[in-house]
C-alpha positions as CSV (number, residue, x, y, z in Angstrom):
1,M,84.2,19.5,-142.2
2,T,87.5,18.6,-140.5
3,E,88.5,19.9,-137.1
4,P,91.3,22.6,-137.3
5,A,93.4,20.9,-134.7
6,S,93.5,17.5,-136.4
7,T,94.3,19.2,-139.7
8,S,97.2,21.1,-138.1
9,I,98.6,18.0,-136.4
10,T,98.3,16.0,-139.7
11,S,100.1,18.7,-141.6
12,L,102.8,18.8,-138.9
13,Y,103.4,15.1,-139.2
14,V,103.6,15.4,-143.0
15,G,105.9,18.3,-142.7
16,L,108.2,16.5,-140.4
17,G,108.1,13.3,-142.5
18,L,106.6,11.3,-139.7
19,A,103.4,10.4,-141.6
20,S,104.9,7.2,-142.8
21,V,106.4,6.2,-139.4
22,I,103.4,6.8,-137.1
23,P,101.4,3.7,-138.3
24,L,104.5,1.5,-137.5
25,I,104.6,2.4,-133.8
26,D,102.7,0.1,-131.4
27,G,101.0,2.6,-129.1
28,D,100.3,0.1,-126.4
29,A,103.9,-1.1,-126.3
30,L,105.2,2.5,-126.3
31,F,102.9,3.4,-123.4
32,G,103.9,0.3,-121.4
33,A,107.6,0.9,-122.0
34,V,107.3,4.5,-120.8
35,L,105.4,3.4,-117.7
36,G,108.0,0.8,-116.9
37,A,110.8,3.3,-117.6
38,W,109.1,5.8,-115.3
39,L,109.0,3.2,-112.5
40,V,112.7,2.4,-113.0
41,T,113.7,6.1,-113.1
42,S,111.5,7.1,-110.1
43,T,113.2,4.5,-107.8
44,R,116.6,6.1,-108.3
45,Q,116.9,9.0,-105.9
46,S,120.5,10.2,-106.5
47,L,120.1,11.1,-110.2
48,K,120.1,14.7,-111.6
49,A,117.3,15.8,-113.9
50,W,119.3,15.2,-117.1
51,Q,120.3,11.8,-115.8
52,R,116.6,11.0,-115.0
53,M,115.6,12.0,-118.6
54,G,118.4,9.9,-120.0
55,S,117.5,6.9,-117.9
56,L,113.8,7.3,-118.8
57,L,114.6,7.4,-122.5
58,L,117.0,4.4,-122.3
59,S,114.6,2.3,-120.3
60,A,111.7,3.1,-122.5
61,G,113.7,2.3,-125.6
62,V,114.9,-1.0,-124.2
63,G,111.4,-1.9,-123.1
64,Y,110.0,-1.2,-126.5
65,L,112.8,-3.1,-128.2
66,F,112.4,-6.2,-126.0
67,T,108.7,-6.4,-126.4
68,P,108.8,-9.1,-129.1
69,L,111.1,-11.2,-126.9
70,V,108.9,-10.9,-123.8
71,L,105.8,-11.7,-126.0
72,S,107.5,-14.9,-127.3
73,M,108.1,-15.9,-123.7
74,G,104.6,-15.0,-122.5
75,P,102.2,-15.1,-125.5
76,F,99.3,-14.4,-123.1
77,L,100.6,-10.9,-122.4
78,S,99.5,-7.8,-124.2
79,S,102.2,-5.7,-126.0
80,G,101.8,-3.0,-123.4
81,V,102.4,-5.4,-120.5
82,A,105.3,-7.0,-122.3
83,A,107.0,-3.6,-122.9
84,F,106.5,-2.7,-119.2
85,V,108.1,-5.9,-118.1
86,G,111.0,-5.4,-120.6
87,A,111.6,-1.9,-119.4
88,V,111.5,-2.9,-115.7
89,V,113.6,-6.1,-116.0
90,V,116.1,-5.7,-118.7
91,I,117.9,-2.5,-117.5
92,P,118.7,-3.8,-113.9
93,I,119.9,-7.1,-115.3
94,S,122.1,-5.3,-117.9
95,I,123.5,-3.1,-115.1
96,K,124.4,-6.1,-113.0
97,V,126.1,-7.9,-115.9
98,M,128.0,-4.7,-116.7
99,V,129.2,-4.4,-113.1
100,W,130.2,-8.0,-113.0
101,L,132.1,-7.7,-116.3
102,D,133.9,-4.7,-115.0
103,A,135.1,-6.5,-111.9
104,A,135.8,-9.9,-113.5
105,E,139.0,-10.9,-115.1
106,L,139.1,-12.4,-118.6
107,R,139.9,-15.8,-117.2
108,D,136.8,-15.8,-114.9
109,I,134.6,-14.8,-117.9
110,F,135.9,-17.7,-120.0
111,Q,135.5,-20.2,-117.1
112,R,131.9,-19.0,-116.6
113,M,131.1,-19.3,-120.3
114,R,132.6,-22.9,-120.4
115,G,130.5,-24.0,-117.5
116,G,133.2,-23.9,-114.8
117,R,132.4,-22.6,-111.3
């Protein structure tokens, strides 16, 4: 006999159309990405609650998406650790590049891409 809670959850997934998506999600990578995103979000003191939630979702999504890249660079890592590293490292680097691009002139960007300076 099945447990009533598991039957309810299964029917909820089927009802929402998520039954086919759930097996495709790597739980370890998702958990690692959320932990890394929480670390990134918790270090920012000046954010409002809605900004913290947005930052958490953005960092977790980026960490999950960058998991294959991090795994290719460090094949000895588990998918959870790779997602954690992706969430912690990619967002600060992206922010620094975005700030640099905002302050740089187009000529400086082209010189940097061509190997000058």
